[in-house]
Each structure stands twice: as C-alpha cells, then as structure tokens.
C-alpha positions in Angstrom: -26.7 -5.9 7.5 -24.2 -5.5 4.7 -20.5 -5.6 5.5 -18.8 -2.2 5.9 -16.7 -1.8 2.8 -14.2 1.1 2.8 -13.4 0.7 -0.9 -15.6 -0.8 -3.6 -14.8 -1.0 -7.3 -17.6 -1.7 -9.8 -16.7 -3.3 -13.2 -13.3 -1.4 -13.2 -11.6 -1.6 -16.6 -8.8 -0.1 -18.5 -7.7 -0.9 -22.1 -4.6 0.2 -23.9 -5.3 0.3 -27.6 -7.7 -2.6 -27.4 -5.7 -4.6 -24.8 -7.5 -4.9 -21.5 -5.0 -4.8 -18.6 -7.8 -4.8 -16.1 -11.3 -5.9 -17.1 -14.5 -5.8 -15.2 -12.9 -5.9 -11.7 -15.4 -5.6 -8.9 -13.7 -5.5 -5.5 -15.1 -5.0 -2.0 -12.5 -4.2 0.7 -13.8 -4.6 4.2 -12.9 -1.9 6.7 -10.2 -2.9 9.1 -9.1 -5.9 7.0 -5.8 -6.8 5.3 -6.8 -7.6 1.7 -4.2 -9.1 -0.7 -4.2 -8.9 -4.5 -2.2 -11.8 -6.0 -1.7 -13.4 -9.4 1.0 -14.4 -11.8 3.1 -11.8 -13.5 1.2 -9.6 -15.9 -2.1 -10.3 -14.1 -3.0 -6.6 -13.7 -2.3 -6.2 -9.9 -0.3 -3.0 -10.1 -2.5 -1.6 -12.8 -5.4 -2.2 -10.4 -3.6 -0.3 -7.7 -2.9 2.6 -10.2 -6.6 2.7 -11.0 -7.8 2.7 -7.4 -5.4 5.5 -6.5 -6.2 7.3 -9.8 -2.7 7.3 -11.2 -4.4 5.8 -14.2 -7.8 6.8 -15.5 -10.2 3.9 -15.9 -11.8 3.3 -19.3 -14.9 2.1 -17.6 -16.3 1.4 -14.1 -16.5 3.2 -10.8 -14.4 3.5 -7.6 -16.0 4.3 -4.2 -14.1 5.3 -1.1 -16.2 5.5 2.1 -19.2 5.5 -0.1 -18.0 8.5 -2.1 -17.4 8.2 -5.9 -13.7 9.0 -6.4 -13.5 7.8 -10.0 -12.5 11.3 -11.3 -10.7 12.5 -8.2 -7.1 13.6 -8.3 -4.5 11.3 -6.6 -3.4 14.1 -4.2 -7.0 14.6 -3.2 -7.5 10.9 -2.6 -4.5 10.9 -0.4 -5.9 13.8 1.5 -9.1 11.8 2.1 -7.1 9.1 3.9 -6.2 6.6 1.2 -2.4 6.6 0.8 -0.2 4.5 -1.4 3.2 4.0 0.2 5.4 5.1 -2.6 3.5 8.5 -2.8 5.4 9.7 0.3 8.5 7.4 0.3 11.8 8.6 1.7 12.7 10.7 -1.3 15.4 12.6 0.7 18.3 10.1 0.9 20.7 12.6 2.5 18.4 13.8 5.2 18.2 11.9 8.4 15.6 9.2 9.1 14.0 11.6 11.6 14.0 14.5 9.1 12.3 12.3 6.5 9.4 11.5 8.9 9.3 15.1 10.0 8.8 16.3 6.4 5.9 13.8 6.0 4.4 15.2 9.2 4.7 18.7 7.7 2.7 17.5 4.7 -0.1 16.4 7.0 -0.1 19.9 8.5 -0.1 21.5 5.0 3.4 23.1 5.5 5.2 20.6 3.4 7.8 22.7 1.7 8.3 25.6 4.1 12.0 25.1 4.1 12.5 28.7 4.9 11.0 28.3 8.3 13.5 28.2 11.2 14.8 24.8 12.2 13.5 25.4 15.7 9.9 25.7 14.5 10.1 22.1 13.2 11.3 20.6 16.5 7.7 20.6 17.7 7.2 17.6 15.4 10.1 15.6 16.7 8.2 13.8 19.5 5.6 12.5 17.0 8.3 11.6 14.5 10.1 9.6 17.2 6.9 7.8 18.1 6.4 6.8 14.5 10.0 5.6 14.3 9.4 3.5 17.5 6.3 2.1 15.9 8.3 0.8 12.9 11.4 -0.2 14.8 13.7 2.5 13.6 14.1 4.8 16.7 17.8 3.8 17.1 18.5 4.9 13.5 16.9 8.3 13.8 20.2 10.2 13.3 21.4 8.2 10.3 20.8 9.5 6.8 18.3 7.5 4.8 20.9 6.4 2.3 22.7 4.5 5.1 19.8 2.2 5.9 19.6 -1.4 4.7 16.9 -2.1 2.0 14.5 -3.6 4.5 14.8 -0.6 6.9 14.3 1.8 4.0 11.0 0.1 3.4 10.2 0.4 7.1 11.0 4.2 6.8 8.7 4.3 3.8 5.9 2.9 6.0 6.7 5.4 8.8 6.4 8.3 6.3 3.1 6.8 5.1 1.8 6.5 8.7 2.8 10.2 9.3 -0.2 11.1 7.0 -2.4 9.2 9.4 -4.1 7.2 6.6 -7.4 5.4 7.1 -6.3 3.0 4.3 -2.8 2.0 3.2 -2.0 0.5 -0.2 1.3 -1.4 -0.2 2.8 -2.5 -3.6 5.0 -5.6 -3.0 6.2 -4.5 0.5 8.6 -7.4 0.8 10.0 -7.4 -2.7 13.7 -7.9 -2.9 14.2 -8.7 0.8 16.1 -11.4 2.6 14.3 -13.7 5.0 15.0 -11.7 8.1 13.7 -8.4 6.6 10.6 -10.2 5.2 9.7 -11.3 8.7 10.3 -7.9 10.2 8.2 -6.1 7.5 5.4 -8.6 7.7 5.2 -8.2 11.5 5.2 -4.4 11.0 2.3 -4.6 8.5 0.3 -6.6 11.0 0.9 -4.0 13.7 0.1 -1.0 11.6 -3.1 -2.7 10.3 -4.5 -3.0 13.8 -6.5 0.2 13.4 -6.7 0.7 9.6 -7.3 -1.1 6.4 -4.5 -2.4 4.2 -4.7 -3.4 0.5 -1.5 -5.0 -0.7 0.0 -6.5 -3.8 2.4 -9.2 -2.7 4.3 -12.0 -4.5 5.4 -13.8 -1.4 2.7 -16.3 -0.7 3.8 -17.1 2.8 3.4 -13.4 3.7 0.0 -13.4 2.0 -1.0 -16.6 4.0 0.2 -15.1 7.3 -1.3 -11.6 6.9 -4.4 -11.6 4.7 -8.0 -11.8 5.9 -9.1 -12.0 2.2 -7.4 -12.6 -1.1 -8.4 -11.7 -4.6 -6.7 -13.6 -7.4 -6.2 -11.8 -10.7 -5.3 -13.5 -14.0 -5.1 -11.7 -17.3 -6.7 -8.6 -15.8 -9.8 -10.3 -14.5 -10.8 -11.7 -11.1 -10.2 -15.5 -11.1 -11.5 -16.1 -7.5 -11.6 -14.7 -4.0 -11.6 -16.0 -0.5 -9.3 -16.9 2.4 -5.9 -18.4 1.8 -7.0 -22.0 2.2 -9.8 -21.5 -0.3 -7.7 -19.8 -3.0 -4.6 -21.9 -2.6 -6.6 -25.1 -3.2 -8.5 -23.7 -6.2 -7.6 -25.7 -9.4 -7.9 -22.5 -11.5 -5.4 -20.7 -9.3 -2.9 -23.6 -9.3 -3.3 -23.7 -13.1 -2.8 -19.9 -13.5 0.5 -20.0 -11.5 1.9 -23.2 -13.1 4.7 -22.3 -15.5 4.4 -18.6 -15.0 6.1 -18.4 -11.5 5.2 -15.9 -8.9 8.6 -14.4 -8.0 
C-alpha cells in the first residue's frame, strides 16, 4: 500500500525571466512527519515554500494537498483547508497582550476575525482556549505582557501559538530558529517536536543540528533542484551534499 502523503508536488517549477529558481521539484510529504527542506543559500527553499502555499504562481507543475489539486487555489483558501504557514498569522499586534494576540487568531478560526466592535466580554469565551495554547508553547506566564516586550525566541513561540490557534493539519515553518541563541533554539526545537505530535510539519531550517534532531525525512535542494532525499545519516554523508555546502556556508 502506498504511503499516505498529505502534500505532493509534481515537477514544480518557476522561472523568472528565464532563470529557474525552482525546477522540476517533486516532493512527497508523509502525513504525520517532520520533513525538512535544506540546502545552501540560494537553493530555492523559500521559493518552494512560496509555491506550495501559493504566494507564488508556478510556471509549471502541480501541487496536491490531501489528494486535492490546489495549484490554482488562493493562499487564504489553502490556509482554510488546514495548511498554514507560520508567518501568515504571526503576532502582528505588538502592543496587544500575548493573550490578545492568540485570541485574535482564534477569532479568525471562528470567522469573526476583525469584529473589533463586539464587546470585550463576548471575546472572553475564547480566553480558556487561548491560555491552553499559551501553556502548550510555554508562554502562559507571559499572557499579560504586550508582544513587543517578549524576547525574540518567545515571539517565535507566540507565532507558533497563533498558528496553532487555526488548528492546522499541516504547518510550514520557514527557518523557525533563525537568529536565536542556543537556549532559544533548544526551546523552539522542543516545541516543534511537541506540536508535531498530531500534525505534519514542513520546515526550512539552516541549523543542521535542529534538522538532525527533528526530521523524519530531509530533501536537499541545490540551484532549485532536488539533489537528494533521505534521513539525516543518508543526506549528511552524501558527497554531492557535502560538495554543495562547501564554500557556500549554510548560516
């Protein structure tokens, strides 16, 4: 029996005036897995993300989500189907509290996103669920702080909480540990592992120790094409992968 793939891309390509940023990429993301996209700078990782979530329109190829062709579907509709990219609903309200940011994300799930004219009391029914989500990401004690007061790592945890508020079946995380110190990296990696327990995660990540710890499967991109795929032991010992990273860095 074939593996259950939540997302499949078939020969996905995009060219910008003759330059192929992504070329012929065929991915299969297994349901319930953590799948990492890695590669040297300029490999096409974020472009791939933008194509899968339809922030960019592919020149050629097809994208399937739960077996449904979403190649021409709008980004907001894809999010509504359960595939959510973290920045789509990041904490964009720096002067609201941590709790209020999560509550607004919960309103979006209910379809009452911007009913700011509703009474404050009518929103308190969402507080229990918002606090549950903050517990889940380790931010319950910061619920009353404004988002702007959080450290960088905790802002990323808040971003994940607001993503979780939409109850996604699949989360796409673009460099979730970028710019973090060692302590924050460990905290966010542990958080990703927890939230992936009952959903699928596709992530672009530069930190190879995080990739090693978290990923069930890794796809390596180079110059917009798939170089190889496998588990960490397989890809990290592949001579082509070593060659692709040499001299280019992966920071």
